[in-house]
Residue, then its C-alpha position, 0 to 999 in steps of 0.5 A: m500500500k502507498l500511504l501518506v500521513c499529514i503531520s503538524k507541530t503543536p504546542d505541548t499540552t502543558s504549555k502556557i499560551s500567550f500571544v504577541d503582535g497585537g494578538k495575531s501570533y503565538n508567543t513561542d518563547g519558552i514553548s515546547f512543541i510536539m507532533n500533534p497527538y492525533d497525527e502521531w498516535y492514531a494516523l501515523v501508527r495506523a498507517i504503519e500497521l497497514k504497511e506491516q500487514f500489506g507491505g508498501t510505504v508510509t510517507v509523512i508530509n508537513v507544512g512549516n519551517a526548519s524548526n518542524d524537522i524535529v517532529i518529522r524525524k520523530a515520525l521517521a523514528i516511529g516507522a515512516d519511510d520518508a518525509f517531505r516538508v513544504d518550506s513555508e509557514s502556514p497562515s490557514a488550514f486552506f493553505t495547508a490543505s492546498q500545499i498537501a493537495a499539490f504534492a499528492k495529486d499525482k502520487a496515487y496514494d491509497i489512503i491519506f491520513t490526517g489527525k481529526e484535529t490539531i490540539d491548538y486550533n481544533g479546526s478539523s478542516v484540513g482533511a475535508m478540504l484536502a479530500e475536496m481538492l483531490d476529489l476523493p471520498y472523505i471519512s472523518y473521525a475514524n476510530q476503526l479501519t480494516v482494508q480488504g483489497t481495494a475496499a475499506s471498512l471504517s467506524r466512527e463515533i456519532e451522537g448516540g452510537d457508531e456509524l459503519v462505512e464501506v468505501s473504495l480506495p483511495i480515500v482521505l480520512s481523519a483519525a480519532k482516538g481508538l484507530a491505533q495505539q501509541r508507539i514509542p520510538n526505540m533506539q534503533g528507530i531513532m538511529m535509522s531515522k537519521k538516514k531516512p530521506l527528508e526532502v524540503i520542497a518549495p510551496v505552490d502559490v496559493q491565494n489565502h482567503v483567511q486573515v487572523v484578526t486577533h487571538e483572545l484567551p478565555n476568561a480566567k476561571k473563578g475559584v471554587k467556594l467550599l461550604s460545610v454541611e452546616e452552612i445551608d443558609e449560606l448555600v441558599r444565599l450563594l445560589h440566589e445571588e452568585a450562582k449562574v446557569i450557563 
């Protein structure tokens, strides 16, 4: 099988987020970055499992500058065969999808994987845009995947249950929790990753339709008030005067 996994770099989940440039950009000072967990734990690992089952290759692609190479090398250490980085900062999901589509359009990939979302923007939009640009079926939030010949069976959570889907390859899918189990790169994988090809390619011209006006942090959460079981009158007062139904 010929598989492509789209990976991105995101702030570590423990990072304290702030913004600069009048709220238009992340403040990256002191921030630790990681591979987006949905891309790493589910999309990449499931692609590697399919390669182990059927043979073939797993390629990873990233849109970003040279600082992203560290997360790309981790993907290679986990088991990807080669990697490409589109050498450009991405101003929007549309830009990212356009770059990946331009790269993939003539490569005849059987499955293109994305994570269901990035943990910073939570947009869940790159996969759908990519599928539209490539004129391929799109299955979102897949938590199970089996392949038989040129057909795939997938499951995804919907409100109130699971939806089962059967589709002919090639497809684009976004990976959700349950699609695979996280793998930790071992020392051999780390050493081999240094010899695997990582090719930097120039971006294609794309008209960007989105402009970031500002980012805003949510309001700080208020502290919790603890009352003893004897303070019933105070509890009633707080419920009447301070409690708000959201």
